[in-house]
C-alpha positions in Angstrom: 62.8 22.5 69.5 61.5 21.2 65.9 62.8 21.1 62.4 61.9 23.4 59.7 60.9 22.0 56.5 61.4 23.5 53.4 60.0 23.3 49.7 63.2 22.6 47.6 62.9 22.1 43.6 64.8 18.7 43.3 67.3 20.8 40.8 68.3 22.9 43.7 68.8 19.7 46.1 72.6 20.1 46.1 72.8 23.7 46.9 70.1 23.0 50.3 72.3 20.6 51.3 75.6 22.5 51.0 73.5 25.2 52.9 72.9 22.6 55.6 69.6 21.1 55.2 69.0 17.6 55.6 66.9 15.4 54.2 63.8 13.6 56.2 63.3 10.1 54.7 60.0 9.8 56.3 58.6 12.8 55.1 60.4 13.0 51.9 61.1 16.4 52.4 64.3 18.8 53.1 64.7 20.2 56.6 66.8 22.8 58.5 67.3 21.5 62.0 67.0 23.9 64.9 69.4 24.0 67.6 70.8 26.0 70.5 74.1 27.4 70.5 76.2 27.0 73.8 79.4 28.8 74.7 80.7 27.4 77.9 84.0 29.3 79.3 86.7 28.2 81.6 88.2 30.7 84.0 92.0 30.4 84.8 91.5 28.0 87.5 89.9 25.6 85.3 85.9 26.5 86.8 83.5 26.4 83.7 80.9 29.4 83.4 78.0 29.6 81.0 78.8 32.3 78.8 75.9 32.3 76.8 72.9 30.3 75.0 71.9 31.3 71.6 69.6 29.7 69.0 70.5 29.3 65.3 69.9 27.1 62.3 71.7 23.9 61.6 74.6 25.4 63.5 75.7 27.4 60.6 78.6 29.3 60.3 76.2 32.7 60.3 74.3 31.4 63.4 77.7 31.0 65.4 78.8 34.6 64.3 75.4 36.0 65.4 76.1 34.5 68.7 79.8 36.1 69.0 78.7 39.1 67.6 76.2 39.4 70.1 78.6 39.0 72.7 80.9 41.5 71.4 78.2 44.2 71.6 77.5 43.0 74.9 81.3 43.6 76.2 83.2 40.7 75.6 86.6 42.3 74.5 88.9 39.3 74.3 88.2 36.5 71.8 88.3 32.8 72.3 92.0 31.3 72.4 90.6 27.8 71.9 87.0 26.6 70.2 86.2 22.9 70.3 83.5 21.5 68.7 81.2 18.3 68.4 82.1 17.9 64.3 78.7 19.5 63.3 78.8 22.4 60.8 79.5 26.1 61.9 82.6 26.8 64.2 84.8 24.9 62.1 83.6 26.0 58.5 85.6 28.2 56.7 
């Protein structure tokens, strides 16, 4: 996956950063990193199972919500008991 570059006026740089955009020093432009959002479940006996893979922008809260809503639409009736992240945006936001 590649990054999506943005034309952000200087006066809007703080807002772009707050929304998850990052600065590319080489290109001297703001960008939104694209990512894959992966949910792995663990069965009661400890086996790991891939639940879903979705795409998103910058691991944003909205991207994660989209993935979870899609699971609910497909029949997931019990929500997670524990969420573990890598410290990036999204799962722990708000």
